[in-house]
NUDREN-558893 format. One line per 2 residues: their letters; for each residue x, z, y of N, C-alpha, C. Coordinates in pm, 1 decimal. Atoms other than C-alpha are relative to their C-alpha. Layout:
# residues N
a = X:Z:Y:X:Z:Y:X:Z:Y; ... $
***
This chain:
# residues 281
mn = 80.6:-117.8:10.8:3241.9:-259.6:3032.2:108.1:77.4:90.2; -23.2:-109.9:-63.6:3317.5:-16.3:3314.6:-35.1:121.4:-36.0 $
yt = 41.9:-153.4:53.3:3297.0:341.0:3305.3:-146.6:55.6:38.7; 105.8:-31.2:-36.6:2990.0:377.3:3463.3:-116.3:-86.3:-67.3 $
di = 47.7:30.5:166.4:2841.9:135.0:3183.8:-10.2:100.2:-105.1; -70.0:-84.5:144.6:2967.1:342.5:2919.8:-117.9:138.6:29.3 $
in = 62.9:-66.7:-17.1:2796.2:614.3:3089.7:-173.2:14.0:5.4; 111.2:29.7:8.0:2498.2:494.8:3122.4:-96.8:-65.7:-111.3 $
rr = 35.8:29.7:131.1:2460.7:380.9:2828.6:1.6:98.8:-110.7; 1.2:-97.7:81.0:2509.9:701.2:2681.7:-126.8:90.9:0.5 $
kf = 120.7:-81.1:-28.0:2231.7:850.1:2861.0:-136.6:-118.5:-62.9; 86.3:86.5:41.7:2021.5:536.2:2763.2:2.1:92.5:-160.3 $
lr = 35.7:-18.6:142.4:2082.2:623.5:2417.0:-12.1:153.7:-48.6; 70.5:-177.3:8.8:2027.5:1045.3:2441.7:-147.0:-40.1:21.8 $
fv = 131.9:54.5:-3.0:1704.7:912.5:2577.3:-105.2:-20.7:-93.0; 90.5:76.1:122.7:1577.8:676.0:2328.9:-15.3:81.5:-121.9 $
sg = -35.8:-75.5:97.8:1720.8:883.3:2083.6:-108.3:134.8:-64.5; 31.4:-115.0:-2.3:1580.2:1214.3:2157.3:-178.7:-57.7:2.3 $
ca = 96.3:27.8:2.1:1233.8:1034.1:2202.4:-66.7:-64.7:-104.9; -18.1:-8.2:131.6:1260.7:894.0:1873.0:-18.1:83.2:-68.6 $
cg = 30.1:-132.2:71.8:1303.9:1167.4:1718.3:-104.3:85.4:17.8; 95.7:-87.2:-23.4:1043.2:1364.8:1880.4:-129.2:-65.7:-66.7 $
li = 97.6:82.7:82.6:847.3:1046.4:1763.1:-36.5:15.5:-127.6; -19.4:12.2:137.7:924.6:1094.6:1439.0:-43.1:109.7:-69.4 $
is = 31.3:-123.9:49.7:906.0:1433.4:1347.9:-154.4:28.0:78.0; 152.2:-21.0:-53.0:523.8:1461.1:1553.9:-85.3:-66.5:-126.5 $
sc = 114.5:88.2:22.2:389.2:1192.8:1360.6:63.0:26.9:-217.5; -16.6:-55.7:180.6:531.5:1345.2:950.9:-155.7:57.4:-36.7 $
tt = 95.2:-32.2:122.1:229.7:1371.8:669.1:69.4:8.0:-88.1; -54.0:28.2:203.6:204.0:1394.1:294.9:-124.9:-83.9:6.4 $
ap = 98.3:104.1:81.4:18.3:1161.9:86.1:-49.6:74.6:-58.8; 67.0:-101.9:94.8:-280.5:1295.9:-71.3:14.3:-26.2:-146.3 $
it = -50.3:-44.0:138.9:-230.6:1435.8:-400.7:118.4:3.1:-54.2; -186.0:0.1:1.8:144.8:1352.5:-433.5:20.0:27.6:57.2 $
dr = -62.0:-134.5:-136.6:225.1:1536.9:-109.1:135.2:-76.6:23.3; -94.4:23.5:-16.5:473.6:1290.9:-92.7:10.5:-4.9:205.3 $
kq = 52.9:16.9:-143.2:578.5:1300.6:298.1:24.2:-190.3:42.7; -16.6:77.2:-48.4:491.0:1037.2:500.9:37.9:-53.2:172.3 $
lk = 26.9:-6.4:-207.9:565.8:873.5:900.3:-112.9:-89.3:28.0; 133.5:40.6:-91.8:269.6:759.9:1053.3:29.9:-37.1:217.5 $
ii = -40.6:10.2:-156.9:358.2:630.5:1427.9:-98.6:-55.9:70.6; 109.5:71.2:-1.2:128.5:365.6:1438.2:-151.2:84.3:-22.8 $
pe = 165.7:-106.7:37.7:-292.9:508.4:1484.7:-56.4:-73.8:-84.7; 94.8:55.0:105.9:-472.5:431.8:1197.0:-174.7:-110.6:73.7 $
st = 104.6:94.6:-59.8:-772.4:332.4:1437.4:32.9:-134.3:42.9; -83.2:127.8:-3.9:-539.1:41.7:1527.0:-27.7:-69.5:-75.2 $
ln = 4.9:90.1:148.6:-496.8:-94.3:1182.6:-135.7:5.3:-19.7; 138.7:24.1:72.1:-859.5:-48.1:1093.5:-85.4:-83.6:79.1 $
rq = 7.8:96.8:-33.2:-933.7:-226.4:1376.3:-14.9:-164.4:6.0; -48.7:96.1:15.9:-715.7:-507.4:1327.0:-67.5:-71.1:-124.2 $
ae = 17.6:0.0:161.2:-801.5:-505.8:934.9:-158.0:-30.2:9.4; 130.8:27.9:39.0:-1165.1:-515.0:1018.1:-5.4:-153.2:57.4 $
hi = 6.6:145.0:-9.6:-1131.3:-856.9:1212.4:79.2:-115.4:-34.9; -37.8:162.6:68.6:-912.9:-1031.4:983.0:-64.2:26.0:-111.2 $
ye = 121.3:0.8:106.9:-1159.8:-955.0:690.9:-86.6:-84.6:55.7; 116.2:87.7:-8.2:-1405.7:-1138.1:889.2:28.0:-115.2:22.3 $
kv = -48.5:153.8:-30.3:-1191.3:-1446.6:947.3:21.5:-10.3:-170.2; 1.0:64.4:144.3:-1149.1:-1428.9:574.9:-116.8:10.8:-70.5 $
kk = 163.4:4.0:28.2:-1507.6:-1400.8:512.3:7.0:-185.1:31.7; 36.2:153.7:-61.4:-1517.9:-1733.4:722.8:80.1:-49.9:-89.8 $
ke = -86.6:114.0:25.9:-1218.9:-1912.0:572.5:-3.8:-27.6:-183.1; 14.5:36.4:137.2:-1230.5:-1862.5:202.6:-172.1:-20.2:-76.4 $
kl = 118.3:42.7:72.9:-1489.0:-1978.9:-42.4:-33.3:164.1:-66.5; 88.1:-92.3:43.3:-1730.8:-1675.4:-141.3:-51.4:-15.0:-107.0 $
sd = 66.1:48.7:85.3:-1851.7:-1674.4:-470.7:-136.9:22.0:27.0; 176.6:13.6:18.9:-2215.9:-1732.2:-574.8:-29.1:93.5:-92.9 $
dl = 50.1:-61.2:127.9:-2225.8:-1502.7:-867.3:-16.8:101.8:48.2; 84.0:-165.5:-61.7:-2461.4:-1206.5:-717.4:53.4:91.1:-99.9 $
nq = 36.4:-95.8:93.9:-2449.1:-1032.6:-1074.6:156.8:75.2:-24.4; -87.4:-17.2:36.7:-2068.5:-1037.3:-1074.5:44.6:88.8:128.3 $
ld = -67.3:-141.9:-130.7:-2035.2:-868.7:-698.8:-98.2:104.7:15.6; 45.3:-183.5:15.3:-2272.0:-626.2:-769.1:47.3:70.0:-72.8 $
ei = -111.7:-79.3:48.3:-2072.4:-517.8:-1021.6:110.2:76.4:48.6; -139.9:-40.1:-77.6:-1766.3:-482.8:-813.9:-50.4:146.9:83.4 $
ks = 47.2:-91.7:-66.4:-2001.3:-299.6:-572.3:-21.5:102.7:-74.9; 41.1:-95.8:91.7:-2091.1:-77.7:-820.9:92.5:90.2:-14.6 $
ig = -121.4:-57.3:-12.9:-1779.8:6.4:-935.7:65.2:59.5:98.8; -114.4:-74.5:-84.7:-1604.1:36.5:-635.8:-72.8:130.4:99.1 $
nr = 34.7:-98.2:-72.2:-1858.0:264.2:-466.3:-31.8:136.9:-93.8; -36.9:-132.8:131.2:-1849.7:506.9:-788.5:136.4:27.3:19.3 $
iv = -191.5:-89.0:-29.1:-1443.0:556.4:-718.9:-12.1:32.3:121.5; 13.3:-53.8:-153.1:-1482.1:576.0:-344.2:-115.6:171.5:19.8 $
da = 86.9:-160.4:-22.7:-1794.3:879.7:-400.4:82.7:88.3:-112.7; -46.7:-82.4:88.0:-1598.5:1019.9:-681.9:152.6:55.5:113.8 $
vs = -134.6:-32.1:-79.0:-1262.5:1030.0:-412.6:-57.6:107.0:108.8; 108.4:-68.3:-101.1:-1480.2:1167.7:-176.5:-26.7:136.8:-60.7 $
ey = 15.6:-86.5:73.9:-1616.6:1443.7:-404.6:122.5:81.4:-19.4; -100.8:-28.3:33.9:-1300.7:1535.6:-498.5:38.5:85.5:84.2 $
fn = -42.7:-70.5:-100.7:-1157.4:1613.8:-176.9:-109.8:89.8:91.8; 126.7:-80.9:-39.7:-1479.4:1787.8:-85.4:2.7:115.1:-76.5 $
qn = 31.4:-127.4:85.5:-1488.9:2007.0:-388.6:127.5:110.2:30.7; -104.4:-99.6:37.9:-1131.5:2119.3:-357.1:63.5:30.5:174.7 $
ni = -67.2:-91.3:-110.4:-1136.8:2175.3:50.2:102.3:-66.5:76.1; -116.0:88.4:-46.1:-923.1:1902.0:127.4:-51.1:-127.9:83.4 $
pd = 74.0:61.1:-119.2:-1023.8:1695.3:473.2:2.7:-153.7:-68.2; 22.3:133.4:67.6:-1145.9:1343.3:304.0:46.7:-129.6:79.8 $
pt = -67.1:103.0:-94.5:-912.8:1061.9:431.2:-84.6:-144.2:-21.7; 83.0:123.6:3.1:-1154.8:817.5:359.7:-157.3:-6.4:134.4 $
an = 169.3:-78.7:-77.1:-1459.3:998.1:598.3:-28.6:-171.9:61.5; 50.6:110.4:-94.6:-1412.2:687.6:871.7:-16.3:-81.2:-63.1 $
fk = 38.5:131.1:70.7:-1439.6:416.7:626.5:-102.4:-56.5:36.6; 74.0:83.0:7.3:-1627.9:132.1:617.9:-4.7:-97.6:-112.5 $
we = -51.2:92.4:182.3:-1632.2:27.2:251.4:-52.4:-164.3:33.4; 75.9:86.9:17.6:-1720.0:-331.4:200.2:104.2:-95.8:-84.0 $
yi = -64.1:72.8:102.8:-1653.5:-580.2:-79.3:-5.7:-119.6:16.2; 15.6:155.3:8.5:-1619.9:-973.7:-135.9:68.8:-28.9:-97.5 $
lv = -53.9:49.2:186.6:-1579.7:-1198.3:-435.1:36.6:-121.4:64.1; -106.3:95.3:-12.1:-1318.8:-1493.9:-343.0:-69.4:-105.1:-157.2 $
dn = 21.9:56.2:140.0:-1431.4:-1772.8:-577.6:138.9:-98.4:7.1; -104.6:27.1:16.3:-1087.6:-1855.6:-673.9:83.8:21.7:-125.7 $
kk = -63.0:-65.2:132.6:-937.4:-1867.2:-1024.9:119.1:-46.7:32.4; -139.2:46.9:4.6:-584.2:-1980.6:-960.7:37.1:138.7:73.8 $
ik = -89.4:-144.8:-50.4:-525.1:-1617.4:-760.9:-53.8:104.7:-112.3; 23.9:-117.6:41.9:-491.9:-1323.1:-974.2:0.3:123.8:82.2 $
na = -59.3:-159.3:-104.0:-501.6:-1039.8:-726.1:-160.6:51.9:58.8; 160.9:-42.8:-20.3:-761.2:-810.3:-578.3:106.6:75.5:159.5 $
wc = -27.9:-140.8:-48.1:-661.9:-603.9:-241.0:-109.1:74.8:87.7; 118.0:-100.4:-94.7:-808.6:-354.4:5.6:110.4:-10.1:118.5 $
mp = -95.3:1.2:-165.3:-724.9:-339.4:385.5:-5.1:165.9:22.1; 49.7:-194.3:-53.4:-692.6:-10.7:609.8:-165.3:-18.7:75.0 $
gg = 126.2:-37.3:-22.3:-1064.3:128.8:622.4:-99.4:-21.3:-65.8; 63.7:46.8:49.9:-1164.6:-8.5:324.8:-100.5:-164.5:-55.5 $
ki = 106.1:109.0:1.0:-1257.7:-346.8:350.1:84.4:-86.4:-174.4; -62.4:7.8:74.8:-1173.5:-491.0:-4.2:-28.7:-136.9:-56.7 $
av = 18.0:102.0:34.5:-1163.7:-827.6:-153.6:54.3:-22.1:-125.9; -34.0:53.3:114.4:-1152.7:-948.3:-521.0:7.7:-165.5:-21.7 $
ys = 9.3:136.8:6.5:-1042.8:-1272.2:-627.4:-65.8:-31.6:-203.3; 25.0:50.9:135.6:-1219.6:-1466.1:-922.5:96.7:-11.6:-123.4 $
gi = -103.2:-15.0:71.0:-887.8:-1512.9:-1100.4:17.7:111.7:-68.3; -28.1:-151.6:79.6:-805.6:-1137.2:-1179.7:-126.7:-4.2:-121.4 $
le = 83.5:-29.4:109.5:-1152.0:-1122.3:-1368.5:75.7:-54.3:-133.0; -31.2:19.4:134.6:-994.0:-1324.4:-1640.2:107.8:93.3:-78.8 $
vt = -119.2:-93.2:68.3:-724.7:-1054.1:-1698.6:-69.4:134.8:-43.6; 51.0:-136.3:49.1:-941.7:-759.2:-1641.7:-89.4:23.8:-64.8 $
kn = 74.5:-10.6:90.1:-1186.2:-840.6:-1884.2:-164.7:61.1:5.1; 90.9:-31.2:6.2:-1407.6:-565.9:-1866.8:-0.7:123.3:131.2 $
kh = 12.1:-81.6:-128.1:-1564.1:-295.0:-1602.5:162.0:116.8:-17.7; -123.4:-110.2:14.0:-1284.7:-22.6:-1731.4:109.4:-46.2:99.9 $
gl = -112.1:73.0:-80.1:-1039.4:-292.9:-1629.4:-6.9:-15.4:188.2; -14.5:59.7:-121.5:-1170.7:-423.4:-1316.6:-2.4:141.5:75.1 $
as = -36.2:-150.4:-68.0:-1214.2:-23.3:-1216.8:188.0:8.7:15.7; -107.1:-48.5:40.4:-856.6:38.6:-1296.9:61.7:-110.2:121.5 $
vm = -25.7:102.6:-121.1:-753.2:-290.7:-1033.4:-12.5:69.4:103.6; 41.6:-51.6:-140.2:-981.9:-155.2:-771.7:46.5:135.8:-19.8 $
gh = -73.8:-161.7:-19.2:-868.8:227.1:-833.8:128.8:-28.9:75.9; -126.0:17.9:-14.7:-517.0:91.8:-766.5:-23.9:-50.4:184.5 $
ei = -25.8:75.3:-174.6:-614.4:-108.4:-412.3:-83.4:84.2:61.9; 64.2:-95.5:-99.3:-836.4:194.9:-290.4:85.3:71.8:13.1 $
ah = -95.3:-111.9:-49.0:-550.0:421.1:-340.3:100.3:-62.6:97.9; -124.7:29.7:-98.0:-338.9:205.7:-123.3:-63.0:13.2:121.7 $
av = 58.0:-50.0:-156.5:-607.1:284.7:162.7:23.6:119.7:-1.9; 10.7:-172.2:-1.1:-661.9:639.4:59.6:130.8:87.6:63.9 $
ak = -128.5:-69.6:3.0:-306.3:688.8:68.6:105.1:-66.3:131.8; -16.8:72.2:-93.0:-284.3:498.9:412.2:129.1:-74.7:-1.0 $
hs = -162.1:56.2:19.3:15.2:301.1:292.9:8.8:-124.2:134.8; -57.0:149.9:-85.2:-37.2:13.3:558.1:28.1:53.3:129.8 $
ve = -49.3:-98.5:-113.3:-12.9:294.1:828.4:133.9:0.4:-41.9; -88.6:-66.1:16.8:238.7:418.2:702.9:136.8:-101.2:-26.4 $
ra = -83.8:135.6:-30.7:443.1:67.8:681.9:47.7:-55.9:49.5; -65.9:49.9:-134.0:411.7:-50.4:983.6:69.6:82.9:70.8 $
sr = -47.1:-84.7:-76.9:511.0:264.4:1112.2:143.9:-8.6:-28.5; -186.7:-31.1:40.8:863.9:271.4:906.8:61.2:-107.5:73.2 $
sm = -31.4:108.7:9.0:898.6:-112.5:993.2:-0.6:0.9:167.7; -48.6:-58.8:-179.2:856.8:-3.5:1377.3:158.4:86.7:60.5 $
ai = -132.2:-54.6:-26.9:1143.5:259.2:1350.7:91.9:-8.6:-52.4; -143.7:54.5:28.6:1371.4:41.0:1148.2:15.4:-92.5:120.7 $
nl = -66.8:87.0:-79.1:1336.2:-177.3:1424.2:72.4:88.8:107.8; -65.2:-121.4:-67.6:1413.7:95.2:1665.6:140.7:24.8:-13.4 $
gt = -108.1:-85.7:-9.8:1705.7:217.6:1515.3:51.6:-122.9:-49.6; -102.1:130.5:15.8:1846.5:-127.4:1443.1:69.3:-41.3:130.8 $
qi = -54.2:37.5:-109.4:1841.5:-189.7:1784.6:103.6:65.1:90.3; -64.5:-139.9:-46.2:1993.8:151.6:1912.1:137.6:24.1:-77.0 $
ad = -136.5:58.5:80.9:2276.8:54.8:1616.3:56.4:-104.4:30.9; -43.9:89.8:-41.0:2327.5:-234.8:1776.7:80.0:7.3:155.4 $
iv = -72.5:-43.7:-129.0:2404.6:-105.0:2127.6:75.1:91.8:-1.3; -123.1:-101.0:-14.1:2626.5:188.8:2013.5:82.4:-88.6:-80.2 $
sg = -110.1:64.0:31.1:2826.8:-65.3:1823.5:56.3:-129.4:52.6; -3.6:78.2:-102.7:2853.2:-291.7:2143.0:-52.8:-116.1:-34.1 $
gk = 51.9:156.2:23.9:2631.0:-558.4:2007.4:65.4:-96.0:-104.3; -60.7:23.0:93.0:2827.0:-597.3:1711.6:-112.8:-93.9:-127.1 $
is = 103.1:73.0:101.5:2548.2:-644.6:1444.6:-86.9:-118.6:35.9; 40.4:131.0:-46.6:2374.4:-928.8:1663.9:133.6:-94.9:56.5 $
ga = -124.7:91.5:42.6:2692.7:-1082.1:1665.9:38.6:-68.5:-111.8; -37.2:29.9:144.5:2742.9:-1075.1:1319.8:-106.9:-93.8:-32.0 $
sr = 58.1:135.6:71.6:2442.3:-1258.1:1274.4:-47.5:-120.6:93.8; 5.1:147.2:-77.7:2451.6:-1494.0:1525.5:106.4:-99.0:-77.8 $
aa = -100.4:30.3:88.3:2788.1:-1558.6:1382.9:-44.2:-66.1:-144.0; 56.0:40.3:133.7:2626.8:-1608.7:983.6:-92.2:-94.3:25.3 $
gv = 154.7:91.0:15.6:2305.1:-1788.1:1089.1:-107.5:56.0:-53.0; 104.4:-60.5:0.9:2096.8:-1522.6:961.1:-33.1:117.1:50.5 $
dv = 57.7:-158.9:-87.9:1925.6:-1187.7:1052.9:82.8:55.0:-112.4; -32.9:-46.1:82.1:2163.9:-993.6:885.0:-30.6:151.0:-37.7 $
ag = 39.0:-122.5:-49.7:2050.4:-641.4:1003.3:-128.0:-28.3:-84.2; 143.6:17.4:37.3:1711.3:-799.9:875.5:-26.5:-22.2:-173.6 $
ml = -16.0:29.8:99.4:1798.2:-892.4:561.3:40.5:128.3:-71.5; -68.8:-128.6:64.3:1980.4:-551.0:475.5:-129.5:99.5:-8.0 $
ah = 111.9:-85.4:0.4:1678.6:-363.6:579.1:-125.9:-18.2:-134.5; 144.2:58.5:161.5:1425.9:-585.9:350.5:37.2:63.0:-88.2 $
fg = -14.1:9.6:188.6:1614.0:-561.1:36.8:54.1:159.6:-29.7; -22.5:-152.1:15.2:1795.6:-212.0:117.0:-70.3:130.9:0.5 $
im = 80.3:-124.2:-60.0:1513.7:-34.2:283.8:-122.3:-11.5:-60.2; 139.2:58.6:17.9:1179.8:-198.8:291.9:-64.5:-26.8:-114.2 $
np = 0.4:0.4:176.4:1140.9:-313.6:-83.2:-8.2:114.2:-100.0; 3.7:-148.3:69.8:1272.8:5.2:-254.1:-116.7:91.7:44.7 $
fn = 87.8:-41.6:-41.5:1008.4:141.1:-21.4:-125.3:-30.0:-14.4; 116.1:66.9:55.1:720.5:-57.9:-84.3:-64.8:-20.1:-162.7 $
rk = -14.7:-11.3:122.6:802.3:-13.6:-455.7:-71.1:133.3:-37.0; 49.2:-110.7:24.2:756.1:327.8:-436.8:-138.7:40.1:20.0 $
qe = 158.6:19.8:-46.5:428.7:267.9:-262.4:-100.1:-73.3:-120.5; 76.9:66.1:89.1:300.4:63.1:-534.6:2.4:114.5:-121.6 $
se = -67.3:-112.8:69.8:430.9:330.8:-784.5:-93.2:86.1:24.5; 67.1:-79.5:-38.1:206.5:571.5:-596.3:-112.1:-17.0:-26.8 $
ad = 163.2:64.3:10.1:-129.4:339.4:-601.4:-13.4:-5.6:-106.6; 38.9:3.9:154.3:-65.6:305.5:-982.4:-56.5:134.7:-34.9 $
yl = 33.4:-138.1:40.7:-73.6:692.9:-1017.4:-106.6:28.7:52.5; 114.5:-6.0:-29.3:-331.1:747.0:-789.7:-128.8:-96.7:-35.1 $
gl = 139.2:47.5:46.2:-565.5:485.2:-891.7:-2.8:29.4:-123.0; 5.4:-58.5:150.4:-531.4:605.9:-1251.3:-82.9:110.4:43.4 $
if = 71.8:-168.7:-34.4:-649.2:949.5:-1094.6:-143.5:-6.8:29.1; 130.0:12.5:-109.8:-919.6:815.2:-886.3:-75.2:-77.7:-114.4 $
ts = 69.4:37.8:99.2:-1068.7:590.4:-1186.4:-43.0:83.3:-108.1; 20.9:-113.3:114.1:-1026.8:894.1:-1432.0:-90.1:94.4:96.9 $
la = 89.5:-127.5:-55.1:-1248.1:1118.7:-1177.9:-115.2:-88.5:-24.6; 99.7:36.4:4.8:-1500.0:842.9:-1133.3:-53.8:-43.0:-142.2 $
gf = 39.6:2.8:102.6:-1538.0:846.2:-1517.1:50.9:-148.4:-104.9; -58.7:138.6:22.8:-1382.7:482.1:-1619.8:110.9:58.4:-124.4 $
di = -104.9:0.4:50.8:-1130.3:441.0:-1893.4:111.9:-45.0:8.5; -132.9:2.8:-37.6:-812.5:489.6:-1780.9:94.2:-75.7:-112.0 $
re = -47.2:19.6:118.5:-677.8:361.7:-2141.0:22.8:-134.9:53.2; 20.4:145.5:10.2:-777.0:9.1:-2006.6:119.8:-47.1:87.0 $
sp = -59.6:52.5:-165.6:-516.2:-1.9:-1697.5:170.3:-63.5:-128.3; -132.3:102.8:56.8:-161.5:-108.6:-1935.0:-43.2:-89.3:-63.0 $
ki = 65.8:159.0:56.2:-372.7:-352.0:-2111.6:33.2:-121.6:127.9; 12.0:99.2:-145.6:-402.6:-519.3:-1753.5:118.6:-87.7:6.3 $
we = -122.2:71.1:-36.3:-61.2:-562.9:-1716.9:56.1:-54.7:-120.4; 11.7:70.2:119.0:-10.1:-653.6:-2052.4:-0.6:-149.2:13.9 $
rm = 82.8:130.3:-35.7:-241.3:-929.3:-1973.4:64.0:-104.9:102.4; 35.7:56.9:-115.7:-158.7:-998.2:-1682.4:220.8:-71.9:-15.2 $
ke = -123.6:18.6:73.2:259.5:-1014.8:-1823.7:-1.1:-148.4:-76.0; 35.2:135.8:113.7:99.0:-1312.3:-2082.0:-14.9:-99.5:70.9 $
an = 45.8:95.3:-65.1:-52.8:-1489.5:-1817.2:111.9:-45.2:119.3; -125.8:66.5:-118.1:286.1:-1521.1:-1575.8:84.4:-21.5:-81.6 $
kg = -119.2:95.3:75.9:455.6:-1645.1:-1889.6:150.5:85.0:22.8; -103.3:-123.5:-0.9:717.0:-1290.4:-1824.2:65.4:-56.6:142.8 $
ke = -48.7:69.0:-152.4:791.2:-1497.4:-1478.6:-30.0:104.3:84.4; 5.3:-114.0:-79.1:874.0:-1214.5:-1216.9:151.4:-2.2:69.6 $
pp = -134.9:-29.7:-39.9:1188.5:-1160.5:-973.9:41.2:93.0:-30.8; -35.0:-106.8:6.4:1431.2:-931.5:-1019.4:-28.1:93.5:81.1 $
ew = 67.9:-76.3:-49.9:1306.5:-584.9:-955.4:34.7:18.3:161.4; -62.5:-23.4:-77.1:1550.3:-550.1:-652.6:-43.8:-91.0:114.5 $
ms = 31.7:120.3:-49.6:1431.2:-876.5:-507.7:-169.3:24.6:78.8; 112.9:-1.7:-13.8:1083.4:-764.4:-514.2:-61.4:162.1:108.5 $
th = 72.1:-121.1:-63.4:805.8:-544.1:-342.1:-105.8:68.8:-102.8; 54.6:-89.7:163.2:655.7:-430.6:-688.8:116.6:7.8:-72.1 $
ps = -63.9:-26.6:68.9:801.9:-246.7:-931.3:-1.2:-103.8:-149.8; 47.5:106.7:118.8:853.3:-458.6:-1280.5:-96.3:-30.7:-88.4 $
ts = 99.3:-32.0:57.8:590.4:-513.0:-1492.8:-11.2:61.3:-127.7; -86.9:-37.9:110.8:798.6:-391.1:-1755.2:-4.5:201.6:9.2 $
rr = -12.7:-178.6:-42.4:827.9:7.8:-1583.1:-134.3:-15.4:79.5; 124.4:-89.5:-22.4:457.1:7.7:-1447.9:-72.2:11.9:-117.0 $
iq = 101.4:-57.0:163.5:315.3:-45.8:-1828.8:48.0:172.3:-55.5; -39.8:-127.6:57.2:570.1:243.1:-1902.3:5.5:114.3:63.2 $
qi = 34.3:-95.5:-114.4:509.2:459.8:-1589.2:-180.4:55.7:-61.0; 178.6:1.7:37.6:118.5:396.8:-1664.5:-42.5:129.6:-118.0 $
nd = -0.9:-91.0:111.2:155.5:529.5:-1999.2:36.7:113.7:-13.5; -78.4:-106.7:-23.6:380.6:801.0:-1929.9:-116.7:80.4:69.0 $
wi = 121.4:-53.6:-81.2:65.9:904.0:-1711.7:-103.4:55.1:-71.6; 117.3:-22.2:46.7:-224.9:878.1:-1862.6:-42.8:115.2:-90.5 $
ps = -8.2:-153.7:56.9:-172.0:1188.1:-2107.0:-57.1:124.3:100.2; 41.2:-133.2:-113.1:-181.7:1432.9:-1794.8:-100.1:-38.7:100.9 $
vt = 97.1:8.2:-45.9:-405.9:1263.0:-1601.5:-154.0:-9.4:-55.4; 122.3:-48.5:50.8:-672.5:1251.5:-1851.8:-54.4:156.0:-7.7 $
le = 7.9:-160.1:13.6:-633.4:1628.5:-1850.9:-21.4:67.7:87.3; 8.9:-40.3:-162.1:-635.1:1696.1:-1484.6:-114.6:-12.2:65.8 $
yp = 117.6:117.9:-80.4:-835.0:1452.6:-1349.7:-130.8:-16.2:-65.4; 142.1:49.6:75.1:-1162.4:1438.2:-1582.7:-69.4:-23.2:146.5 $
pi = 71.7:40.6:-80.6:-1476.2:1286.0:-1466.9:-52.9:132.7:92.5; 26.1:-128.8:-85.8:-1600.5:1506.5:-1161.7:-159.9:-43.2:17.2 $
kk = 110.1:-30.2:-30.5:-1929.3:1644.4:-1138.7:-48.1:19.8:148.6; 55.2:-79.9:-91.2:-2131.2:1666.6:-845.6:-73.5:137.0:10.8 $
l = 49.3:-147.7:-21.0:-2221.8:2026.6:-713.5:-128.3:-5.0:20.6 $
***
C-alpha cells in the first residue's frame, strides 16, 4: 500500500464516519413511557409496508382457525388494549405512536406453536397453541399486551436500524484494521465479527427490548382494565410446558423465564398504582 492509498483511505474514513455520526445523532429518539434512548435510522413507513406484505403472505400460507368466537375474543381484547393505549397518550398530551397503525388480528390453527406476535403497524397473529397457556381472557390480554408493546415502542424499527449501524461499523473497523477482521473470518471459516456482534451486542439488546415489552405490556394491560396478576402465572405455565428447557440466557434473545417472572412480580405493585384502568374523557 502506497502513501496515496493511505491518504485516500483516511479521507474515506473521515467522510463515512462523519456521515454515520450525523445520521445516528439525528435519528435518536426515546421509547414511550420508559424514555429509553432509541436509534431509528430506517423509516417506520418502510417497515410497515413490508410487514403488511408479509402479513398477507402469512394469511395465505398458514391454516387460519375457523373458531370465530375465539377470534372475536382476540379482537375484542386487542381493541380494548389499543384503545386504552391511544387514550393514555391523548390524555397526557403525548403524540400517539399508533396513530398510523392499521390493527388487524388472525388466529392461526396450530396447537404445536405456543406463540403470538405483532408486526410493525399493528399486524397481530395468535397461534392456537398459546391458548392452552393463557387459559383465560386476562392471560390472553397479558400476552397481547406484550406483543402490542413491541409495536408501540417501535422495536422492529430500532432493531433494523441497530443492525444497519453495526454492519456499517464493522465495515469501517475492517478498513481501519487493514482487513484483519475479514481475514480472521476467512481463516476461521466463520463470521467472527458477526458472531461477536450477535452474542455480544444484539442478543443483550434484544433481551432489553423483551424486558421493556414485558413492562409496557403490563402497563397497557392494566390501563385496559385486565388483571395483570395473571401475567407471571402465564410464564409459570410456559416454563412447565417447556419442561424447563431453554438455552443459557447469554445465547438467547429473551431473558430467562425465571428472570421474567421475578421482574414482572416486582413491577406489578407499582404498575397497578400508577396505571389504573383508564377512563375516557
